[in-house]
C-alpha positions as CSV (number, residue, x, y, z in Angstrom):
1,M,14.6,11.3,-45.3
2,S,16.4,9.1,-47.7
3,P,19.3,6.9,-46.6
4,Q,21.7,9.6,-47.9
5,G,19.9,12.4,-46.1
6,P,21.8,12.4,-42.8
7,S,25.2,12.6,-44.5
8,Q,23.9,15.3,-46.8
9,A,22.5,17.3,-43.9
10,D,25.9,17.0,-42.1
11,S,27.6,18.2,-45.3
12,L,25.2,21.2,-45.4
13,A,26.1,22.0,-41.8
14,A,29.8,21.9,-42.5
15,V,29.6,24.3,-45.4
16,M,27.0,26.8,-44.1
17,R,27.5,26.9,-40.3
18,D,29.6,30.1,-40.3
19,S,27.7,31.9,-43.0
20,I,24.2,32.1,-41.6
21,D,22.3,34.2,-39.0
22,A,19.1,32.3,-38.7
23,I,17.5,28.9,-39.6
24,Y,13.9,28.7,-40.8
25,S,12.2,25.4,-41.4
26,S,8.9,24.0,-42.3
27,P,7.6,22.0,-39.3
28,A,7.6,18.9,-41.4
29,K,9.8,16.2,-39.9
30,R,12.0,15.7,-43.0
31,C,12.7,19.5,-43.1
32,V,13.6,19.7,-39.5
33,Q,15.8,16.7,-39.7
34,T,17.7,18.4,-42.6
35,V,18.5,21.5,-40.6
36,E,19.1,20.0,-37.2
37,P,22.9,19.3,-37.8
38,L,23.2,22.9,-39.0
39,A,21.5,24.2,-35.8
40,R,23.8,22.1,-33.6
41,S,27.0,23.2,-35.4
42,S,26.1,26.9,-35.6
43,G,24.5,27.2,-32.2
44,L,21.3,28.7,-33.7
45,S,17.8,27.6,-33.0
46,I,15.4,26.5,-35.7
47,D,12.4,28.7,-36.3
48,R,9.7,26.1,-37.2
49,D,6.6,28.2,-37.6
50,G,6.4,27.3,-41.2
51,Q,6.4,30.9,-42.4
52,R,9.1,32.2,-44.7
53,P,10.5,35.6,-43.6
54,P,9.3,38.3,-46.0
55,R,12.8,39.0,-47.3
56,W,13.4,35.4,-48.6
57,P,14.2,35.2,-52.3
58,R,12.2,32.8,-54.4
59,G,14.9,30.0,-54.0
60,G,14.7,30.0,-50.3
61,F,18.2,31.0,-49.1
62,L,19.4,34.4,-48.0
63,A,22.9,35.2,-49.1
64,R,25.2,37.5,-47.3
């Protein structure tokens, strides 16, 4: 993760915490570090199996 990464991950958590139902991450360390603040703030666990859910759009995020 870059030096700016932790603050960017915190910003992501602040913006998205109330608009998600699940968190999926690659098991790669950098990916998990990116979504850990989101998991803490939303109370959700991180699914780290490395498989995208079948409904994921090409860009990677599900919108409500």
